[in-house]
C-alpha positions as CSV (number, residue, x, y, z in Angstrom):
1,X,-9.5,16.6,1.9
2,X,-8.5,12.9,1.9
3,X,-4.8,13.7,2.4
4,X,-5.7,16.0,5.3
5,X,-7.8,13.3,6.9
6,X,-4.9,10.8,6.6
7,X,-2.5,13.3,8.3
8,X,-4.9,13.6,11.2
9,X,-5.0,9.8,11.5
10,X,-1.2,9.6,11.4
11,X,-0.9,12.3,14.0
12,X,-3.5,10.5,16.2
13,X,-1.5,7.2,15.9
14,X,1.8,9.1,16.8
15,X,0.1,10.7,19.8
16,X,-1.4,7.4,21.0
17,X,1.8,5.4,20.8
18,X,3.9,8.2,22.2
19,X,1.6,8.2,25.2
20,X,2.3,4.4,25.7
21,X,5.9,5.4,26.3
22,X,4.8,7.0,29.6
23,X,3.7,3.6,30.7
24,X,7.4,2.7,31.2
25,X,7.8,5.5,33.7
26,X,4.5,5.0,35.4
27,X,5.0,1.2,35.5
28,X,8.4,1.5,37.2
29,X,6.7,3.6,39.9
30,X,3.7,1.4,40.4
31,X,5.6,-1.9,40.8
32,X,7.4,-0.5,43.8
33,X,4.1,-0.8,45.7
34,X,2.3,-3.7,44.0
35,X,3.1,-6.9,42.2
36,X,2.9,-6.7,38.3
37,X,-0.4,-8.5,37.9
38,X,-2.1,-6.3,40.5
39,X,-0.8,-3.1,38.7
40,X,-2.3,-4.5,35.5
41,X,-5.6,-5.2,37.2
42,X,-5.9,-1.8,38.9
43,X,-4.9,-0.1,35.6
44,X,-7.7,-1.8,33.6
45,X,-10.3,-1.8,36.4
46,X,-10.0,2.0,36.5
47,X,-10.2,2.1,32.7
48,X,-13.2,-0.1,32.6
49,X,-15.1,2.2,35.0
50,X,-14.5,5.0,32.5
51,X,-15.1,3.1,29.3
52,X,-18.5,1.7,29.9
53,X,-20.2,5.1,30.5
54,X,-18.4,6.4,27.4
55,X,-19.7,3.4,25.3
56,X,-23.3,3.7,26.7
57,X,-23.4,7.4,25.8
58,X,-21.6,7.4,22.4
59,X,-22.6,4.0,21.1
60,X,-26.3,3.7,21.8
61,X,-27.0,1.9,18.5
62,X,-24.1,-0.5,18.8
63,X,-24.6,-4.0,17.2
64,X,-25.6,-6.8,19.6
65,X,-22.6,-9.2,19.9
66,X,-23.1,-12.8,18.9
67,X,-21.5,-15.8,20.7
68,X,-18.7,-15.6,18.2
69,X,-18.2,-11.9,18.9
70,X,-18.0,-12.6,22.6
71,X,-15.3,-15.2,22.0
72,X,-13.3,-12.6,20.0
73,X,-13.7,-10.0,22.7
74,X,-12.5,-12.5,25.2
75,X,-9.4,-13.3,23.1
76,X,-8.7,-9.6,22.8
77,X,-8.9,-9.3,26.6
78,X,-6.7,-12.3,27.0
79,X,-4.0,-11.3,24.6
80,X,-3.7,-7.5,24.6
81,X,-4.9,-6.8,28.1
82,X,-4.1,-9.8,30.4
83,X,-1.1,-11.6,29.0
84,X,0.6,-8.6,27.4
85,X,0.3,-6.4,30.6
86,X,1.4,-9.2,32.9
87,X,4.5,-9.6,30.7
88,X,5.0,-5.8,30.5
89,X,4.9,-5.2,34.2
90,X,7.0,-8.2,35.0
91,X,9.6,-6.7,32.6
92,X,9.2,-3.3,34.3
93,X,10.2,-5.0,37.6
94,X,12.8,-7.5,36.6
95,X,14.3,-6.8,33.1
96,X,16.8,-4.1,32.0
97,X,15.1,-1.2,30.2
98,X,17.3,-1.8,27.2
99,X,16.1,-5.4,26.7
100,X,12.4,-4.7,27.4
101,X,12.4,-1.7,25.1
102,X,14.0,-3.7,22.3
103,X,11.5,-6.6,22.5
104,X,8.5,-4.3,22.6
105,X,9.9,-2.2,19.8
106,X,10.0,-5.4,17.7
107,X,6.2,-5.6,17.8
108,X,5.7,-4.1,14.3
109,X,7.7,-6.9,12.7
110,X,5.4,-9.6,13.9
111,X,2.3,-7.6,13.4
112,X,3.2,-7.1,9.7
113,X,3.9,-10.8,9.2
114,X,0.6,-11.8,10.9
115,X,-1.4,-9.1,9.0
116,X,0.0,-10.5,5.7
117,X,-0.8,-14.1,6.7
118,X,-4.3,-13.7,8.3
119,X,-5.6,-10.4,7.0
120,X,-4.1,-10.6,3.5
121,X,-3.0,-7.0,3.8
122,X,-0.7,-6.0,0.9
123,X,2.8,-5.2,2.0
124,X,4.7,-2.9,-0.3
125,X,8.4,-2.6,-0.6
126,X,8.5,0.9,0.7
127,X,6.3,0.0,3.6
128,X,8.8,-2.7,4.7
129,X,11.7,-0.3,4.2
130,X,10.0,2.3,6.3
131,X,9.3,-0.3,9.0
132,X,13.0,-1.4,9.0
133,X,14.3,2.1,9.2
134,X,12.0,2.9,12.1
135,X,13.0,-0.3,13.9
136,X,16.7,0.5,13.5
137,X,16.0,3.9,15.0
138,X,14.3,2.3,18.0
139,X,17.3,-0.1,18.4
140,X,19.8,2.8,18.3
141,X,17.8,4.6,21.0
142,X,17.4,1.8,23.5
143,X,21.0,0.5,23.0
144,X,22.5,4.0,23.1
145,X,24.3,3.2,19.9
146,X,25.8,-0.1,21.1
147,X,23.6,-2.5,19.1
148,X,26.3,-5.1,18.5
149,X,27.1,-5.3,22.2
150,X,23.4,-5.6,23.1
151,X,23.0,-8.6,20.7
152,X,25.9,-10.3,22.5
153,X,24.0,-10.3,25.9
154,X,22.2,-13.6,25.1
155,X,18.9,-14.8,26.3
156,X,17.6,-15.0,29.9
157,X,14.4,-16.3,31.4
158,X,12.9,-12.8,31.4
159,X,13.5,-12.6,27.7
160,X,10.8,-15.3,27.1
161,X,8.4,-13.2,29.1
162,X,9.2,-10.3,26.8
163,X,8.7,-12.5,23.8
164,X,5.3,-13.4,25.2
165,X,4.5,-9.6,25.3
166,X,5.4,-9.2,21.7
167,X,3.4,-12.2,20.5
168,X,0.3,-11.3,22.6
169,X,0.3,-7.7,21.4
170,X,0.7,-8.7,17.7
171,X,-2.2,-11.1,18.1
172,X,-4.3,-8.4,19.7
173,X,-3.6,-5.9,16.9
174,X,-4.4,-8.3,14.1
175,X,-7.6,-9.7,15.8
176,X,-8.6,-6.1,16.6
177,X,-8.8,-5.4,12.8
178,X,-11.3,-8.3,12.4
179,X,-13.4,-7.1,15.3
180,X,-13.4,-3.5,14.0
181,X,-15.2,-4.7,10.8
182,X,-18.4,-4.8,12.9
183,X,-17.8,-2.8,16.1
184,X,-16.4,0.7,16.7
185,X,-13.1,1.3,18.5
186,X,-14.9,2.4,21.7
187,X,-17.0,-0.8,21.8
188,X,-14.1,-3.0,21.0
189,X,-11.8,-1.5,23.6
190,X,-14.5,-1.5,26.3
191,X,-15.3,-5.2,25.9
192,X,-11.6,-6.1,25.6
193,X,-10.7,-4.3,28.7
194,X,-13.7,-5.8,30.6
195,X,-12.6,-9.3,29.7
196,X,-8.9,-8.6,30.5
197,X,-9.8,-7.1,33.9
198,X,-11.9,-10.3,34.6
199,X,-9.0,-12.5,33.7
200,X,-6.6,-10.5,35.9
201,X,-8.8,-10.3,39.0
202,X,-8.2,-13.7,40.5
203,X,-4.4,-13.3,40.2
204,X,-4.5,-9.8,41.7
205,X,-6.7,-11.0,44.6
206,X,-4.3,-13.8,45.4
207,X,-1.1,-11.7,45.5
208,X,-2.4,-8.5,47.1
209,X,-3.4,-7.7,50.7
210,X,-5.3,-4.8,52.1
211,X,-2.1,-3.7,53.7
212,X,-0.5,-3.3,50.3
213,X,-3.4,-1.0,49.2
214,X,-3.2,1.1,52.3
215,X,0.6,1.5,52.2
216,X,0.8,2.4,48.5
217,X,2.3,5.8,47.9
218,X,0.4,8.7,46.3
219,X,2.9,8.5,43.4
220,X,1.7,4.9,42.8
221,X,-2.0,5.8,42.6
222,X,-1.2,8.8,40.3
223,X,0.8,6.4,38.0
224,X,-2.0,3.9,37.9
225,X,-4.6,6.6,37.3
226,X,-2.5,8.0,34.4
227,X,-2.2,4.5,32.9
228,X,-6.0,4.0,33.3
229,X,-7.1,7.3,31.7
230,X,-4.5,8.3,29.2
231,X,-2.4,5.2,28.3
232,X,-5.5,2.9,28.2
233,X,-8.8,4.8,27.5
234,X,-7.6,7.6,25.3
235,X,-4.7,6.0,23.5
236,X,-6.3,2.6,22.9
237,X,-9.3,4.1,21.3
238,X,-7.1,6.3,19.1
239,X,-4.9,3.3,18.1
240,X,-7.9,1.1,17.3
241,X,-9.4,3.9,15.2
242,X,-6.1,4.2,13.3
243,X,-6.0,0.4,12.6
244,X,-9.5,0.6,11.3
245,X,-8.6,3.3,8.7
246,X,-5.0,2.6,7.6
247,X,-4.7,-1.1,8.5
248,X,-2.9,-3.0,11.3
249,X,0.4,-3.3,9.4
250,X,0.8,0.4,8.6
251,X,-0.5,1.4,12.1
252,X,2.1,-0.9,13.7
253,X,5.0,1.3,12.4
254,X,3.9,4.0,14.8
255,X,4.7,1.7,17.8
256,X,8.3,2.8,17.3
257,X,7.3,6.2,18.7
258,X,7.0,4.5,22.1
259,X,10.7,4.1,22.9
260,X,11.3,7.6,21.6
261,X,8.7,9.1,24.0
262,X,10.0,6.9,26.8
263,X,13.5,8.3,26.4
264,X,12.2,11.9,26.4
265,X,10.0,11.4,29.4
266,X,12.8,9.7,31.3
267,X,14.9,12.8,30.6
268,X,12.2,15.1,31.9
269,X,10.8,13.2,34.8
270,X,13.7,11.0,36.0
271,X,16.6,13.3,35.2
272,X,18.3,10.9,32.7
273,X,20.6,12.4,30.1
274,X,19.4,12.9,26.6
275,X,22.4,12.1,24.3
276,X,23.1,12.7,20.7
277,X,22.6,9.0,19.9
278,X,19.0,9.4,21.1
279,X,18.4,12.3,18.7
280,X,19.9,10.3,15.9
281,X,17.6,7.3,16.7
282,X,14.6,9.6,16.8
283,X,15.3,10.9,13.3
284,X,15.5,7.3,12.1
285,X,12.1,6.5,13.7
286,X,10.4,9.6,12.2
287,X,11.9,9.0,8.8
288,X,10.8,5.4,8.8
289,X,7.2,6.4,9.7
290,X,7.3,9.0,6.9
291,X,8.5,6.6,4.3
292,X,6.0,3.9,5.4
293,X,3.0,6.2,5.2
294,X,3.3,9.3,3.1
295,X,5.4,7.9,0.3
296,X,3.1,4.9,-0.1
297,X,0.2,7.3,-0.3
298,X,1.9,9.3,-3.0
299,X,2.4,6.2,-5.1
300,X,-1.2,5.3,-4.7
301,X,-2.3,8.7,-5.9
302,X,0.0,8.4,-8.9
303,X,-1.5,5.0,-9.8
304,X,-5.0,6.5,-9.4
305,X,-4.1,9.3,-11.8
306,X,-2.6,6.8,-14.3
307,X,-5.7,4.6,-14.1
308,X,-7.9,7.7,-14.6
309,X,-5.9,8.7,-17.6
310,X,-6.2,5.2,-19.1
311,X,-10.0,5.3,-18.7
312,X,-10.2,8.7,-20.4
313,X,-8.1,7.4,-23.3
314,X,-10.4,4.5,-23.7
315,X,-13.5,6.7,-23.5
316,X,-12.2,9.2,-26.0
317,X,-11.1,6.5,-28.3
C-alpha cells in the first residue's frame, strides 16, 4: 500500500511539473499584449480568486497564523510568486528559450543544496546521481545536443535575471517545506499567492493602461486563464503536497519534466520539430527521476528488512 501511495505522489509531481512547461508557451503569447510584471499579476490575481473559496471550503479548521507565519507567507509570496515570475516573464520576452530553459532546469541543483543546508535533508549518493542524469537530459533537450557550444555563449544581463529566478524558486521550495509542517498545501499556496499578488499590483498598475487591457487578444486572455487555473492553482497545490510527503530535494528532481513538456507542447501547438535529440534527452530525464526515487525507496525497504531481521535475532536469542 505504501509503495502504491508513493507512485501516486510521484505521478502527481510529474503531472504538476509537466504542466509548468505549458507556461513557456502561454507566457510567450501573453507578453505580446502585456508587460512581464502585468502578466504575472493577472495570472496570480485570477488564481487568488479561485484559491480563497477552495481554502474556505476545504480547510475550515485551518490553524490561525501567528505573526511569524504571516512573515513566512509573505516571504513565499515574495520569492516564488513575485520575484520568480517577474524574472520568468522577463526571460519569456527577452531571453532565448535555450538559455532560459537551462537556467530554470538548474533549479533542482540549488534546491538540493539549500535543503541539505537548512532542512538537514539526507542526500544519498543515488539521489544525487539521479538528479545529475535528469539535469543532463534537460541540458540535451534545450541545447538540441550542442551543450558545449551553448556553454561558450557567455553571460549577458538577462542571464542574471534568470539566475534570480533560480535562486528565488529554490528559496520558495525550501521555505515551503517549513511552512507545510503546520499548514496544508492549499492554505500555504493561497496565502503565498495572495502576498505575491499584492507585491505585484503596484508594478502592474504603473506599467499598464486601460487601452492595453482592451486591446489584448483573446489568445492572451486564454493564456493567462490557463496559467491561473492549471499552472498555478492545480499544479502548485500538487507540487506542495509532493514536497510535504517526499521532501523538497527529491521533489525537485521532477522539475526536469518541465523542459520535456515544453518541447512536446511547442511541437504540438507551435509546429516546432521534435527531433531525435529531444527523445534522447527525455529518456535521460525519466531515467534520472526513476533512479532518484524508486531505487532509493528499494534501498530503504532493504534496510528495513535487515533491521527487522536483526531485531528478530535479538528477540529469539
